[in-house]
N, C-alpha and C positions, 0 to 999 in steps of 0.2 A: 592111770591113763596119762599120757603126755599132754601137757597144757599148751594150747595154741592161742595166740593172739589173733582172733578172727578178723580184727580190723586191719591187719597188716597184709599187704599183698606179697610180702616176703615169703609167706606160706607157699606160694606158687612159684618161687624162684627155681631156676634150673635151666640147664643147657648153656650154650655159648653162642654169642653173636659172631657171625662170620660175614665177610664181604664176598658176595657171589663172584665178583670179578677175580678174586684171588684163586678161586677154584675152577674157573672157567665153566660155571654152572648158570643155567637159566639165562643165557645170553640174549635169547629172543624175547625176554620178558622185561619191558622197560618200566614196569610198575614197581619193581623191587630191586634195590641194590644190595640189601642185606638179608640175612636169613638167620633163623635160630637152629642151631645144631643140637638135637636132642638124643641122648643115649636111649636105646630100647633093648628089649630082650633079644631081638634079632640083629642088632647092630646099631645103626644111627638113622634118625629121621631128620630131613632138612625141610624146614617150613619157611618159605619166603615171607618177609615182613612187608606186607602190603597194607596200605591205608584203604582197605576195600569195604568200609562200612557202607551199608546200603540204606539203613533206617535208623533214625534216632527217635526215641521216646523222651519227650521233654516235659518234666513236671514243673509248670510255671508257678504252681501254688499247691499248698496242702489244705487250704481253707475251702469250706463248702457250706452252703446255706441249707443243706438237707442233713438229716440225722438218721440215715438208713440203718436198719437192724443188721444188715449184712456187711457193714462198713468196717474197714480195718481200724478206724478210730475207736472201736469198742475195745481194742487191746493196745492202743497207740502208746508208744513210749518216747516219741520224738517231739520236739518243739514244732508248733505250727509256724508257717511263714510263707512268704512270697519271694519269687526270684527277683533279685536286684536287676535293674536295667543294665548296669555296667557288666554284670555276669552274662546277660543275654547278648549284649553287644560283642563281648569277647567270643562267645559261642558262634555268633554269626560269622565273624571273621575266620574262625577256625573251620567252619563248614565249607568255606571257599576252597580250603586245601584238601577236601575229600573228593577225589575225582569220580567215585562211584556212588556217592550219596544220591538217593532218589527221593526219599520220603521223610518228612518230619511229622511225627504224631504228637499232638498236644494232649497229654493225659496224665498218667501217674495216679496219685491219690488225692486229688482235689478237683474243684470245678474250675476249668481253665478260664471261662469268661468272667470269673470273679476278680481276675487280675486287672488292675486299672489300665494296664498298657497291653492287654492281650491283642488288640487289633493292630497295634504297632508291630507286635511280634509276628503276627500272621502276615502283615504286609512285607516285612523284612524277609521272611522265608520265601514268599512268592516271588520277590525281586531276584532271588537266587535261582529262580527257574525250577524249584523243587515242588513235588507233590506235598500238599498240606492236608492233614487229617486232624480230627479232634473227637474226643468223647465227652459228652455233657449230660447233665440231668434234664436239660431242656427248659429250665425255668428262666434262663436269661435270653430266650428267643423273643425279645421285644421287636416291634416293627423296625426300630432304628438299628438294632443289632443284626436283624435278618438282612436288612439292606446292605450293611457293611460286609457280611459274610458272602453275599452274592457278588457285590462289586469287587471284592478282593479275590474272588474265584477260589474259595475254599473247596478242595476237591471232594472231601467226604466228611460227613458228620454222623457219628454214632450216638444214638440217644438211648439211655437206659430205661427200659420199660419192664418191670418185673411182674407185670400182670396186665390183662386186657381190659380191666374194669376197676371200679373203686375198691372192691372188697379186699383183694390181696395187695394191690398196689399201695393203697393208703396205709395198710398195716405195715408193709415192709419198708416203704419209703418215708413214713411218718409225715406225709403231706398229701395234697389233693391230686387226684388223677386227671380230672377234666382240664385244668389249665395247661398241663403239659401237652395233651393231645390237641387242644386248640392251638397251641404254639406251633406244633408240627404242621397242622393244616394251614396256618398262616405262612409258614415257610414255603409250603407247596404253592400256595396262591401267589406269593411274591416271585417265585421262580417262573411260574407261568407268565406273569405280567412282564417279567424281564426277558422272557424267552431264553431262559438259562436252564441247563441240565444240572448245573452245579449249585450247591454241593449235593452230591449223591447221598441219599439217606440210607443209613443202616440202623438196625435195632439190636440192642444187646439185652438178653434175658438171662437172669440168674435163676437156675432151676433148683427147686427144693420141694420137699413133700407138700408144703402148703399151697404151691402154685403150679406144679407140673401138670396137673390135670387140666389146666386151662391153656396149655401151650398151643393147641390147635386153634383156639379162639384168638390167641395173640397173633398167630400167623395170619389169620383172616383179617385182623385189624391192620397188620403190617402191610398186607397187599392193598388194602383200602387206602392206606397212607402213602402208597407208592414207594415203599422201602425196597431197595435193591437186594438186601440180604438181611437175615436175622442170625446173629451169632448167639448160640445157646452155650452157656457155661454152667458147670455145677457150682454150688456154693462152697466156699472155703470158710468154715466156721471160725470166727474170731472171739466167740464167747460161749459160755456153757449152754445157754438156751438154744443156740443154733446148731450145736453138734449133733442133735437128733434129727435134723432136717435133711441130712445127706441122702442122696439117691444112688450112690455109687455101686450098689449091689443089684441093679436091675439087669435083666437079660435084654440088652439093647438089640439083639438080633430078632427079638420077638415083639418089639414095641408096636402097638397098633393104635392109631388115632382115629379109627373108624372111617367115616366118609371123608375125613380130611387127611387120610394117611399119605396120599400122593402129594397133596399140597404141602404138608410138613416136610416130606423128603426133598421136594424141589426147592423150597424157599429157606429151610433152616440148615445152618451149618452146625451140625450136632457134635457134641463131645462124646467120648466114650462114656458109657454109663456103668461100666464095671472095669475092674483092674485087669490089664493084660500085660503080657511079658515085654512087649516092645516099648522102648523109651526113646525119646528124641527131644532135644532142646530147641524150641522154636526160635529163641533169640540167637543161638549159634547158627542154625540153619538159615535164618533170614539175614544174618550178618548185621544184627541190631544191637544197640546199647541203650541204656536208660540213663537219664541225667536228673538228679534231684534238684529241688529249687535252690539248694545251696551250691550247686555246681558239681557235686560229686558224681563220678561215673561209676555205675554199678552194672553188672552183667545182665540183669533182668529185673522184673517187677518184684519178685520174691525177696531179692537181696537189697532193696532200696532203703528199708527202714527197720527199726527195732519194734517187735510186736510179739504176741503169742497167737498161735492158732491150734486147731484140733485136727489131727490126722487120724481118721477112723476112730475118733473118741479119745485119742492120746493127746495130752497137752504138750505142745512143742514151743520152746522159746527160740525166736528167730533174731539173729543179729545181722546187721547190714554188712556188706562186703564192698569196699570201694577200691578201685584201681587207680584213682587219681582225682584231681579236681581241675576243672577247666579254668579256674581263677589262678592256678599255679602252673599248669602245663597245658598243652593242646590236646584236643580229643584224638588227633592223629597220632601223636607221640604216645598217648596212653593206650590206644588200640594196639600199637605195635610193640609195646613194652613186653619183654619176655614173660613176665608174670601173667599178663592177660592172654598172651598167645598160648602159654601152657594151659591155662584154665580152659580156653576154648578147645584146645587139642584133646584134652581128656573127655570133654563133653561131646565132641564130634563122634567119637566111637563109644561113648557112654561107658568108659572104664570106671564105673562107680558101682558099689554094692547096692542091692535093692532091699532097703529096710522095710518098705511098706508091706511086702508079702513074705518077709523072712520068717522062718518058723521059730526063731529065737527072739522075735521083736518084743514080746511081752516082758521079758526079763532083761532087756538090754538098755543100759544107761546112755548109750550113744544117741539114742533117738530122742532124748529129752531136749536136746538143742541141735542147732545146725553147726555147732562148733567144729566137729570132726566126726569121722566114721571109722569103722574097724579096718579100713584099708589105708588109713593115714591121710585121707583128703581133708583139707581145711580151707574154706568151709566145705561142708558136705551137701551134695544135691541128691543124696540117696533116698530122701523121703519126698521128693518133689512131685506134686500132683499135676503141675503143668507138663512135665515130661511124660506123664502117663496119659496126657490128653483128656484128663478129667476136668481140668480148669483151662479156660481159653480166654483170649483177649484179641482185640482187633489187630 
């Protein structure tokens, strides 16, 4: 098997940059002066190089005060850390040069509010006129922090609740359920007092065998807590004990939640619960990119860090894939680099083999890592459960 350096964006090199003016092409499009000319089986494809990022997922920290059984830290191979303020300042200046940027989501694989300058970051994003979102475990929703979130007009807050009561939540999150729910109620009370609709509340629920039977109860609790939506995602196992908790083989067309069936269908944004043939990259379709706390730009959550996970019981080693670093280049230049454009182009049409349901999967060494696949892609997205809509994120 050919060896690839998965950390190098040169794996995706290809095509030739051209000036559109030289070819009298796309004259009515002021957003692009250059394009990538790609050879195809049918001839050539011309992709205008636009800085059309719409959403940035910013990981301001990988530190967290919880020790959840579902967390990527169970197989973590990266150093822990927090984004330097100088890195964030560079990023803010670079965001000014992205004409179509709409949303900044503070997330990644850490607790955003544990960063000592998180509220300065939120303030800077809002001063740019952008929509700001965050995902949190809810433990930092103190009265003082709630007041700041409301005054700074955070648009949406997603709180992870993997159970509607102490039993499953305490076991999965390794902490107490009641304080988090009390914090959500305090957030609602403060919003009412300030006559503010922001931040809108969302709940994220990681579904597995041990808690799925209480999804309907969680939906009822979410309605009581005035949540606008509940995002349900399947678990991605990061250790041996979690790999038997997957629910991906359910007939989701026949799921019945009894008297709460309609309530669940209305309020829950459900993932697929079984593998299907269609595949789609949410990050490509949403024109989104992720940025690690070190400033590295990765195409998606799955390629941000080094770890191992279990795909239908198969252990898979995952290496990160970075297209650049905002400390060394700009996010706009990284986005329009031919390597990144090539990567998105392949995923747009999903010209990637399907390892997950391949009949040869059990005897194939390609699936041991995301280094490469049998079609020569490096890195490979052929085993991605996000593309199968089994795993979801805000």
